[in-house]
C-alpha positions as a Markdown table, in Angstrom:
| # | Residue | x | y | z |
|---|---|---|---|---|
| 1 | Met | 0.0 | 0.0 | 0.0 |
| 2 | Pro | 1.2 | 3.6 | -0.6 |
| 3 | Leu | 3.3 | 5.2 | 2.1 |
| 4 | Pro | 1.6 | 7.9 | 4.1 |
| 5 | Gly | 2.4 | 11.4 | 2.9 |
| 6 | Asp | 4.2 | 10.3 | -0.3 |
| 7 | Pro | 2.6 | 12.2 | -3.2 |
| 8 | Glu | 3.9 | 9.8 | -5.9 |
| 9 | Asp | 2.5 | 6.7 | -4.0 |
| 10 | Ala | -0.8 | 8.5 | -3.6 |
| 11 | Ala | -0.9 | 9.3 | -7.4 |
| 12 | Ile | 0.0 | 5.7 | -8.3 |
| 13 | Asp | -2.7 | 4.5 | -5.9 |
| 14 | Asp | -5.3 | 6.7 | -7.5 |
| 15 | Ala | -4.3 | 5.6 | -11.0 |
| 16 | Cys | -4.5 | 1.9 | -10.0 |
| 17 | Arg | -8.0 | 2.5 | -8.7 |
| 18 | Asp | -9.1 | 4.3 | -11.9 |
| 19 | Leu | -7.5 | 1.6 | -14.1 |
| 20 | Arg | -8.8 | -1.2 | -11.9 |
| 21 | Leu | -5.5 | -2.8 | -11.1 |
| 22 | Pro | -6.0 | -4.0 | -7.6 |
| 23 | Ala | -3.0 | -6.3 | -7.4 |
| 24 | Val | -0.6 | -3.6 | -8.6 |
| 25 | Arg | -2.2 | -1.2 | -6.1 |
| 26 | Glu | -1.7 | -3.7 | -3.4 |
| 27 | Arg | 1.9 | -4.6 | -4.1 |
| 28 | Phe | 3.6 | -1.8 | -6.1 |
| 29 | Val | 5.4 | -0.4 | -3.0 |
| 30 | Glu | 6.8 | -3.9 | -2.1 |
| 31 | Leu | 7.8 | -4.6 | -5.7 |
| 32 | Ala | 9.4 | -1.2 | -6.1 |
| 33 | Ala | 11.5 | -1.8 | -3.0 |
| 34 | Thr | 12.6 | -5.2 | -4.3 |
| 35 | Ala | 13.4 | -3.8 | -7.7 |
| 36 | Arg | 15.6 | -1.1 | -6.1 |
| 37 | Arg | 17.3 | -3.5 | -3.9 |
| 38 | Glu | 18.1 | -6.0 | -6.7 |
| 39 | Gln | 18.8 | -3.2 | -9.2 |
| 40 | Met | 16.3 | -4.5 | -11.7 |
| 41 | Ser | 15.8 | -2.8 | -15.1 |
| 42 | Tyr | 12.7 | -0.7 | -15.7 |
| 43 | Lys | 11.4 | -3.4 | -18.0 |
| 44 | Gln | 11.9 | -6.2 | -15.4 |
| 45 | Phe | 10.1 | -4.1 | -12.8 |
| 46 | Leu | 7.2 | -3.4 | -15.3 |
| 47 | Leu | 7.1 | -7.1 | -16.1 |
| 48 | Asp | 6.9 | -8.1 | -12.5 |
| 49 | Leu | 4.0 | -5.6 | -12.0 |
| 50 | Leu | 2.1 | -7.0 | -15.0 |
| 51 | Glu | 2.7 | -10.6 | -13.9 |
| 52 | Val | 1.3 | -9.9 | -10.5 |
| 53 | Glu | -1.8 | -8.4 | -12.0 |
| 54 | Arg | -2.3 | -11.2 | -14.5 |
| 55 | Ala | -2.0 | -13.9 | -11.8 |
| 56 | Asp | -4.5 | -12.0 | -9.6 |
| 57 | Arg | -6.9 | -11.8 | -12.4 |
| 58 | Asp | -6.6 | -15.5 | -13.2 |
| 59 | Val | -7.4 | -16.3 | -9.6 |
| 60 | Arg | -10.3 | -14.0 | -9.5 |
| 61 | Arg | -11.7 | -15.4 | -12.8 |
| 62 | Gln | -11.4 | -19.0 | -11.4 |
| 63 | Met | -13.3 | -18.0 | -8.3 |
| 64 | Arg | -15.9 | -16.3 | -10.4 |
| 65 | Leu | -16.4 | -19.3 | -12.6 |
| 66 | Val | -16.6 | -21.7 | -9.7 |
| 67 | Arg | -19.1 | -19.4 | -8.0 |
| 68 | Ser | -21.3 | -19.1 | -11.1 |
| 69 | Ala | -21.4 | -23.0 | -11.4 |
| 70 | Lys | -23.6 | -23.0 | -8.3 |
| 71 | Phe | -22.1 | -26.1 | -6.7 |
| 72 | Pro | -24.1 | -26.9 | -3.5 |
| 73 | Arg | -20.9 | -27.5 | -1.5 |
| 74 | Pro | -17.1 | -27.4 | -2.1 |
| 75 | Lys | -15.6 | -30.7 | -3.2 |
| 76 | Arg | -12.3 | -31.3 | -4.9 |
| 77 | Ile | -10.9 | -34.4 | -6.7 |
| 78 | Glu | -7.8 | -34.2 | -4.5 |
| 79 | Asp | -10.0 | -34.9 | -1.4 |
| 80 | Phe | -11.6 | -38.0 | -2.9 |
| 81 | Arg | -10.6 | -41.2 | -1.0 |
| 82 | Phe | -9.8 | -43.5 | -3.8 |
| 83 | Asp | -8.4 | -46.0 | -1.3 |
| 84 | Lys | -12.0 | -46.3 | 0.2 |
| 85 | Asn | -13.6 | -46.8 | -3.2 |
| 86 | Pro | -11.2 | -48.9 | -5.4 |
| 87 | Asn | -14.0 | -49.1 | -8.1 |
| 88 | Val | -13.2 | -45.6 | -9.2 |
| 89 | Pro | -10.2 | -45.5 | -11.6 |
| 90 | Val | -7.7 | -42.9 | -10.5 |
| 91 | Glu | -6.2 | -42.5 | -14.0 |
| 92 | Val | -9.6 | -41.9 | -15.6 |
| 93 | Val | -10.6 | -39.3 | -13.1 |
| 94 | Ala | -7.2 | -37.6 | -13.4 |
| 95 | Asp | -7.8 | -37.4 | -17.2 |
| 96 | Leu | -11.2 | -35.8 | -16.6 |
| 97 | Lys | -9.5 | -32.8 | -14.9 |
| 98 | Ser | -8.3 | -31.9 | -18.3 |
| 99 | Thr | -10.6 | -29.7 | -20.5 |
| 100 | Ser | -10.1 | -31.7 | -23.7 |
| 101 | Trp | -13.2 | -33.9 | -23.2 |
| 102 | Val | -15.3 | -30.9 | -22.4 |
| 103 | Arg | -14.0 | -29.0 | -25.4 |
| 104 | Glu | -14.9 | -32.0 | -27.6 |
| 105 | Gly | -18.4 | -32.1 | -26.2 |
| 106 | Arg | -18.1 | -35.7 | -24.9 |
| 107 | Pro | -20.4 | -36.9 | -22.1 |
| 108 | Leu | -19.6 | -38.4 | -18.7 |
| 109 | Val | -21.9 | -40.9 | -16.8 |
| 110 | Met | -21.2 | -42.0 | -13.3 |
| 111 | Ile | -23.4 | -44.9 | -12.0 |
| 112 | Gly | -23.4 | -46.2 | -8.5 |
| 113 | Asp | -25.4 | -46.7 | -5.3 |
| 114 | Ser | -26.0 | -43.9 | -2.9 |
| 115 | Gly | -22.9 | -42.9 | -0.9 |
| 116 | Thr | -20.3 | -44.2 | -3.4 |
| 117 | Gly | -18.9 | -40.8 | -4.2 |
| 118 | Lys | -20.8 | -39.8 | -7.4 |
| 119 | Ser | -21.7 | -36.3 | -6.3 |
| 120 | His | -18.2 | -35.7 | -4.9 |
| 121 | Leu | -16.7 | -36.7 | -8.2 |
| 122 | Leu | -19.2 | -34.6 | -10.2 |
| 123 | Ile | -18.6 | -31.5 | -8.2 |
| 124 | Gly | -14.8 | -32.1 | -8.0 |
| 125 | Ile | -14.5 | -32.6 | -11.8 |
| 126 | Gly | -16.8 | -29.6 | -12.4 |
| 127 | Thr | -14.6 | -27.5 | -10.1 |
| 128 | Ala | -11.5 | -28.5 | -11.9 |
| 129 | Ile | -13.0 | -27.6 | -15.3 |
| 130 | Ala | -14.2 | -24.2 | -14.0 |
| 131 | Glu | -10.8 | -23.4 | -12.5 |
| 132 | Ala | -9.3 | -24.3 | -16.0 |
| 133 | Gly | -11.3 | -21.4 | -17.4 |
| 134 | Leu | -14.5 | -23.0 | -18.8 |
| 135 | Thr | -18.1 | -22.3 | -17.9 |
| 136 | Val | -19.8 | -24.9 | -15.7 |
| 137 | Arg | -23.3 | -25.2 | -14.3 |
| 138 | Tyr | -24.4 | -27.7 | -11.6 |
| 139 | Thr | -28.0 | -28.6 | -11.0 |
| 140 | Thr | -30.1 | -31.6 | -10.0 |
| 141 | Thr | -32.1 | -33.2 | -12.8 |
| 142 | Gln | -35.4 | -32.5 | -11.0 |
| 143 | Ala | -34.5 | -28.9 | -10.5 |
| 144 | Leu | -33.6 | -28.5 | -14.2 |
| 145 | Val | -36.8 | -30.1 | -15.3 |
| 146 | Asn | -38.8 | -27.8 | -13.0 |
| 147 | Glu | -37.0 | -24.7 | -14.3 |
| 148 | Leu | -37.7 | -25.7 | -17.9 |
| 149 | Ala | -41.3 | -26.4 | -17.2 |
| 150 | Glu | -41.7 | -23.0 | -15.4 |
| 151 | Ala | -39.9 | -21.3 | -18.3 |
| 152 | Glu | -42.2 | -22.9 | -20.8 |
| 153 | Ala | -45.3 | -21.8 | -18.9 |
| 154 | Ala | -44.0 | -18.3 | -18.8 |
| 155 | Lys | -43.1 | -18.4 | -22.5 |
| 156 | Arg | -39.4 | -18.1 | -21.7 |
| 157 | Leu | -38.3 | -21.6 | -22.7 |
| 158 | Ser | -36.2 | -20.5 | -25.7 |
| 159 | Ser | -34.1 | -18.2 | -23.6 |
| 160 | Val | -33.5 | -20.7 | -20.8 |
| 161 | Met | -32.7 | -23.4 | -23.4 |
| 162 | Ala | -30.2 | -21.0 | -25.0 |
| 163 | Arg | -28.5 | -20.3 | -21.6 |
| 164 | Tyr | -28.1 | -24.0 | -20.9 |
| 165 | Ser | -26.9 | -24.8 | -24.4 |
| 166 | Lys | -24.0 | -22.4 | -24.1 |
| 167 | Val | -22.5 | -23.8 | -20.9 |
| 168 | Asp | -19.3 | -25.7 | -21.6 |
| 169 | Leu | -20.1 | -28.4 | -19.0 |
| 170 | Leu | -23.5 | -29.2 | -17.5 |
| 171 | Cys | -23.3 | -31.3 | -14.4 |
| 172 | Leu | -26.6 | -33.1 | -13.7 |
| 173 | Asp | -26.8 | -34.7 | -10.3 |
| 174 | Glu | -29.5 | -37.1 | -9.0 |
| 175 | Phe | -30.2 | -38.3 | -12.5 |
| 176 | Gly | -33.0 | -41.0 | -12.4 |
| 177 | Tyr | -33.8 | -40.4 | -8.7 |
| 178 | Ala | -37.4 | -39.4 | -9.6 |
| 179 | Asn | -39.7 | -40.5 | -12.3 |
| 180 | Leu | -40.4 | -37.8 | -14.8 |
| 181 | Asp | -43.7 | -37.2 | -16.6 |
| 182 | Lys | -43.9 | -37.1 | -20.4 |
| 183 | Lys | -43.5 | -33.4 | -20.6 |
| 184 | Gly | -40.5 | -33.3 | -18.2 |
| 185 | Ser | -38.8 | -36.1 | -20.2 |
| 186 | Lys | -39.2 | -34.3 | -23.5 |
| 187 | Leu | -37.9 | -31.0 | -22.0 |
| 188 | Leu | -34.8 | -32.8 | -20.7 |
| 189 | Phe | -34.4 | -34.5 | -24.0 |
| 190 | Gln | -34.3 | -31.1 | -25.7 |
| 191 | Ile | -31.4 | -30.0 | -23.5 |
| 192 | Phe | -29.4 | -33.1 | -24.5 |
| 193 | Thr | -30.2 | -32.6 | -28.1 |
| 194 | Glu | -29.2 | -28.9 | -28.0 |
| 195 | Arg | -25.8 | -29.9 | -26.4 |
| 196 | Glu | -25.1 | -33.1 | -28.3 |
| 197 | Glu | -21.5 | -33.3 | -29.6 |
| 198 | Arg | -21.1 | -29.5 | -29.0 |
| 199 | Lys | -21.1 | -29.2 | -25.2 |
| 200 | Ala | -20.2 | -31.7 | -22.5 |
| 201 | Thr | -22.8 | -33.1 | -20.1 |
| 202 | Ala | -21.9 | -35.1 | -17.0 |
| 203 | Val | -24.5 | -37.0 | -15.0 |
| 204 | Ala | -24.5 | -38.9 | -11.7 |
| 205 | Thr | -27.1 | -41.6 | -11.3 |
| 206 | Asn | -27.9 | -44.4 | -9.0 |
| 207 | Ser | -29.9 | -46.2 | -11.7 |
| 208 | Pro | -28.3 | -48.6 | -14.2 |
| 209 | Phe | -29.1 | -48.1 | -17.8 |
| 210 | Ala | -31.7 | -51.0 | -17.7 |
| 211 | Glu | -33.8 | -49.0 | -15.3 |
| 212 | Trp | -33.8 | -45.6 | -17.1 |
| 213 | Asp | -37.1 | -46.4 | -18.8 |
| 214 | Lys | -38.8 | -46.2 | -15.4 |
| 215 | Thr | -37.5 | -42.6 | -15.1 |
| 216 | Phe | -38.6 | -41.5 | -18.5 |
| 217 | Gly | -41.6 | -43.7 | -19.0 |
| 218 | Asp | -41.1 | -43.9 | -22.8 |
| 219 | Arg | -38.7 | -46.6 | -24.1 |
| 220 | Arg | -37.9 | -44.7 | -27.3 |
| 221 | Leu | -37.2 | -41.5 | -25.5 |
| 222 | Cys | -35.1 | -43.4 | -22.9 |
| 223 | Ala | -33.1 | -45.0 | -25.7 |
| 224 | Ala | -32.5 | -41.7 | -27.4 |
| 225 | Ile | -31.3 | -40.0 | -24.1 |
| 226 | Ala | -29.1 | -43.0 | -23.3 |
| 227 | Asp | -27.6 | -42.8 | -26.8 |
| 228 | Arg | -26.8 | -39.1 | -26.4 |
| 229 | Leu | -25.2 | -39.6 | -22.9 |
| 230 | Thr | -23.0 | -42.5 | -24.0 |
| 231 | Phe | -21.8 | -41.8 | -27.5 |
| 232 | Arg | -18.0 | -41.1 | -27.3 |
| 233 | Gly | -18.5 | -40.8 | -23.6 |
| 234 | Thr | -16.8 | -42.0 | -20.4 |
| 235 | Leu | -18.5 | -44.4 | -18.0 |
| 236 | Ile | -17.5 | -44.7 | -14.3 |
| 237 | Gln | -19.2 | -47.3 | -12.1 |
| 238 | Thr | -18.7 | -46.3 | -8.5 |
| 239 | Gly | -20.1 | -49.6 | -7.2 |
| 240 | Ala | -22.6 | -50.5 | -4.4 |
| 241 | Glu | -20.6 | -50.1 | -1.2 |
| 242 | Ser | -21.4 | -46.8 | 0.5 |
| 243 | Tyr | -18.3 | -44.6 | 0.9 |
| 244 | Arg | -20.1 | -42.3 | 3.3 |
| 245 | Leu | -21.3 | -45.2 | 5.5 |
| 246 | Gln | -17.8 | -46.7 | 5.7 |
| 247 | Ala | -16.4 | -43.3 | 6.6 |
| 248 | Thr | -18.9 | -42.9 | 9.4 |
| 249 | Cys | -18.1 | -46.3 | 10.7 |
| 250 | Asp | -14.4 | -45.6 | 10.6 |
| 251 | Glu | -14.9 | -42.3 | 12.6 |
| 252 | Arg | -16.9 | -44.1 | 15.2 |
| 253 | Glu | -14.2 | -46.7 | 15.6 |
| 254 | Ile | -11.6 | -44.1 | 16.1 |
| 255 | Ser | -13.7 | -42.1 | 18.6 |
């Protein structure tokens, strides 16, 4: 921060405010002292200032993208206990932290019983993609269907569809938890059709493919949705043994 009573520092501080350079404003005194002590060239000093501002903007953009994804709670891939769920392939999940599959518009399906880590993986992968600079949106399947139905009733369906079609990665949790009526199934199908092979969609479900027809109620529609969520996609089966239950039991044994 500027030194009290120093007119040059005050002028630089004002300029940084006007130009919206918060990192430079925060650290220019410190960096100037370092440059003087190490006898840096003017160009090196300027480069250091610019690098500080660029790094700060990258961090703030990451935070903004993660915040706009609307994750219900913070989860990271690094915190996932692969040792507690050996069904989850470490190498596959590590690859999903890369943005390549998202940029290629490929789907991701995670199937497993409740408590096996599907939501953790979904949020963790989504967070990694957001921090890499792409747009992500998390929602539950029922919440999305409700939003689409309300938008249709209010004659705003096209604008809501357009918004969801532009998101680089759509993370759908609790896929197949509730049976959808015919209208809801068709609205969800529209989302998948809009995004097919252009934008990536990741779903977490506790229902195997054979039971999806119960969710959608229409075998043809179910087959079409399954086709769009599996073509060129990645499938992770998290198994049947509850990760959360095991963790709870372990904590009780320790205590």
